C-alpha positions in Angstrom: 0.0 0.0 0.1 1.2 3.5 -0.8 2.7 5.6 2.0 0.9 8.6 0.6 -2.3 9.4 2.5 -5.3 11.1 0.8 -8.2 12.2 2.8 -11.6 12.5 0.9 -14.2 14.7 2.4 -17.7 13.7 1.2 -21.2 13.2 2.5 -22.0 10.5 -0.1 -21.9 6.7 0.4 -21.0 6.3 -3.4 -17.6 6.2 -5.0 -17.4 9.8 -5.9 -15.0 11.6 -8.3 -12.4 12.2 -5.6 -12.5 8.6 -4.3 -12.0 7.3 -7.8 -9.1 9.6 -8.3 -7.4 8.6 -5.1 -7.8 5.0 -6.0 -6.5 5.6 -9.5 -3.2 7.0 -8.3 -2.8 4.4 -5.5 -3.2 6.6 -2.5 -3.8 5.2 0.9 -7.4 6.3 1.2 -9.3 7.6 4.3 -12.8 8.7 3.6 -14.4 11.1 6.0 -18.2 11.3 5.7 -18.5 13.3 9.0 -15.5 15.4 8.6 -13.9 17.8 11.2 -10.7 19.6 11.3 -9.7 17.2 14.2 -10.3 14.2 12.2 -8.3 15.4 9.2 -5.5 16.8 11.3 -5.1 13.5 13.1 -4.3 11.7 9.8 -1.9 14.4 8.5 -2.6 13.7 5.0 -0.5 14.3 1.8 -3.5 15.4 -0.2 -7.1 16.5 0.8 -9.9 15.9 -1.8 -13.4 17.4 -1.5 -16.5 16.1 -3.0 -18.1 19.5 -3.0 -21.7 19.1 -2.3 -24.1 22.0 -2.9 -25.7 21.2 0.5 -22.3 21.6 2.3 -20.9 24.8 0.9 -20.8 26.6 4.2 -19.5 23.6 6.1 -16.8 22.9 3.5 -15.7 26.5 3.2 -15.1 26.7 6.9 -13.3 23.5 6.8 -10.9 24.7 4.0 -10.2 27.9 6.1 -9.6 25.8 9.3 -7.2 23.6 7.3 -5.2 26.5 6.1 -4.9 27.5 9.8 -3.7 24.1 11.2 0.1 24.0 11.2 0.4 20.2 10.5 -1.8 20.3 7.4 -1.9 24.0 6.2 0.5 23.3 3.3 -1.3 20.2 2.1 -2.7 20.5 -1.4 -6.6 20.6 -1.6 -8.5 19.3 -4.7 -12.2 20.3 -5.0 -14.5 18.4 -7.3 -17.8 20.3 -7.9 -20.8 20.1 -10.2 -21.9 23.7 -10.5 -19.7 26.7 -11.1 -21.5 28.8 -8.4 -21.0 26.2 -5.6 -17.4 27.0 -4.9 -16.9 30.5 -3.5 -14.2 32.7 -5.1 -12.4 33.0 -1.8 -12.0 29.2 -1.7 -10.8 29.0 -5.2 -8.2 31.7 -4.6 -6.8 29.8 -1.5 -3.2 28.9 -1.8 -2.7 25.3 -3.1 -6.3 24.8 -3.9 -7.2 23.3 -7.3 -10.9 22.9 -8.4 -12.4 20.6 -11.1 -15.8 20.7 -12.6 -17.2 17.1 -13.0 -17.1 15.1 -15.1 -13.4 15.6 -15.5 -10.9 13.5 -17.4 -8.1 11.7 -15.5 -5.6 13.5 -17.7 -6.7 16.9 -16.4 -6.3 15.8 -12.8 -3.0 14.2 -13.6 -1.7 17.4 -15.0 -2.7 19.2 -11.8 -1.1 16.6 -9.7 2.2 16.9 -11.7 2.2 20.6 -11.0 1.8 20.0 -7.3 3.7 16.8 -6.7 7.0 15.2 -7.6 7.6 11.7 -8.7 4.4 11.5 -10.9 4.8 9.0 -13.7 2.7 9.6 -16.8 3.1 6.1 -17.9 2.4 4.5 -14.5 -0.7 6.0 -13.0 -0.8 3.3 -10.4 2.3 4.9 -8.8 1.5 7.2 -6.0 2.5 10.8 -6.2 4.6 12.6 -3.6 3.6 16.1 -2.7 6.4 18.6 -3.3 6.6 19.3 0.5 7.0 15.6 1.2 10.7 15.7 0.5 11.3 19.0 2.4 12.8 19.0 5.9 9.5 20.5 7.4 7.4 17.6 6.0 9.8 15.0 7.0 9.8 16.3 10.6 6.0 16.2 10.6 6.1 12.7 9.2 8.2 11.7 12.2 6.0 13.5 14.8 2.8 12.0 13.5 4.3 8.6 13.6 6.1 9.0 17.0 3.2 7.8 19.3 2.7 4.6 17.2 6.5 4.0 17.4 6.6 4.7 21.0 3.8 2.2 21.8 5.3 -0.4 19.5 8.7 -0.2 21.3 6.9 -1.0 24.6 6.1 -4.4 23.3 8.9 -6.9 23.6 9.6 -10.5 24.5 8.3 -11.3 28.0 11.8 -11.7 29.3 13.0 -8.3 28.0 12.0 -4.8 29.0 10.6 -2.5 26.4 11.2 1.2 25.9 8.8 3.2 28.1 8.3 7.0 27.5 8.0 8.5 31.0 9.3 12.0 30.6 10.8 14.6 28.2 14.2 12.9 28.3 12.7 9.6 27.0 10.9 11.6 24.2 14.2 13.3 23.2 16.0 10.0 23.2 13.6 8.4 20.7 12.9 11.5 18.6 16.7 11.9 18.1 17.0 8.5 16.7 14.0 9.1 14.4 15.4 12.4 13.2 18.6 10.6 12.1 16.6 8.7 9.6 16.3 11.8 7.5 19.0 14.3 8.8 22.8 13.6 9.2 23.5 16.6 11.3 21.3 16.5 14.3 22.7 18.6 17.1 21.3 17.9 20.5 21.3 20.6 23.3 22.7 23.6 21.5 23.1 26.6 23.7 20.9 29.7 23.0 21.9 33.3 23.5 21.1 34.8 26.9 17.5 35.9 27.4 16.5 37.9 30.7 20.0 37.1 32.0 19.8 33.4 31.4 21.0 30.9 28.7 19.3 27.7 27.8 19.7 24.7 25.6 17.5 23.8 22.6 16.6 20.1 22.3 17.6 19.7 18.6 19.1 22.0 16.0 19.2 21.0 12.3 21.8 23.4 11.3 21.8 23.0 7.7 17.9 23.4 7.6 18.0 26.2 10.2 15.3 24.3 12.2 15.0 24.1 16.0 12.9 21.1 17.3 11.8 21.7 20.9 10.2 18.8 22.9 7.7 19.0 25.7 5.7 16.3 27.3 2.6 16.8 29.4 2.3 15.2 32.7 0.9 15.7 36.2 1.7 19.3 37.1 2.7 20.2 33.5 -0.6 20.9 31.7 -1.4 23.3 28.9 -0.9 26.5 30.8 2.6 25.4 32.1 3.6 24.0 28.7 2.4 27.3 27.0 4.3 29.5 29.4 7.5 27.5 28.9 7.2 27.6 25.1 6.6 31.4 25.1 10.0 31.9 27.0 11.7 29.3 24.8 10.5 31.0 21.6 11.9 34.4 22.7 15.2 32.7 23.5 15.5 31.0 20.1 14.6 34.2 18.3 18.2 35.3 18.9 19.8 32.2 17.5 21.6 33.0 14.1 21.0 29.5 12.9 17.3 29.4 13.6 14.8 30.3 10.9 12.0 28.1 12.2 11.0 26.4 15.4 8.9 23.3 15.6 7.6 22.6 19.1 6.6 19.1 19.6 4.2 18.7 22.6 3.8 14.9 23.3 0.5 14.5 25.0 -0.1 10.8 25.4 -2.5 11.3 28.3 -4.5 13.9 26.2 -4.2 16.5 29.0 -4.6 19.3 26.5 -8.4 19.4 26.0 -8.3 21.6 22.9 -5.0 20.8 21.1 -5.9 22.7 17.9 -6.7 25.9 19.8 -3.5 25.5 21.9 -1.6 25.3 18.7 -3.3 28.3 17.1 -2.6 30.5 20.2 1.1 29.9 20.0 1.8 29.6 16.2 3.2 32.7 14.6 5.3 33.9 11.7 6.9 37.1 12.3 10.2 38.8 12.1 11.6 36.1 9.8 10.9 33.5 12.4 8.2 30.8 11.9 6.9 28.9 14.9 4.7 25.8 14.8 3.4 24.0 17.8 2.4 20.4 17.1 0.4 18.6 19.8 0.2 14.8 19.3 -1.6 12.5 19.7 -4.9 14.2 19.2 -8.0 12.4 20.5 -10.4 15.4 20.0 
């Protein structure tokens, strides 16, 4: 099965146009008939396809806006399949990385759009899955690791009865595992780099990807360290990292296995920013809401 995940948003029980397209190109398919931003973000797909129903224009328009505000999926391409020209608002059509198709539409038209947005598309082998352009970027590789982190952590707990598995109890355990995962994609992973002084104190970042100019900061919720405490710590950390010459982007991974953060998407939105040449993304995983 392809590693490329496509989410189809539809209110139909039939194999609609976006489902047919996803199957044609060999995507791993997740069909959401009762979609929400939480359900989509939990899958962190490589492509989102809308079966744009006239009865769901307002709901779908809101969903597109929320997708573009969610850090883990805001850069994911969106394909919209519609029947009537007036069903898709102009504001939606003009949204970045949104392509709309009036059905019926030929597979060659969809393929041309895919080839503009993706790499690795083979015109002679339509059964080969396409890889979105961002999929080979450092940013997307990090997000891939983060969204698989909890699954890997759970798997490592399971070993032969006579051997002890790896249990994630605190942030040091998260850092230990994440460093190993980062080495899958990055040769130069620098742990515990010192930051410049802030308010008279220096600190260490968890990981610096120097060539990519990305800092990865790790937090883990626990008793006594809930959303308020984590948020306060991140605000201070972000100000420290702003002074680092090798930092152009911060990805803050908040590992929340106990789901102590009741509104993870709201938590992310409150802390995400892109200002002064520094992009900050907060990613709370796993999400259960």
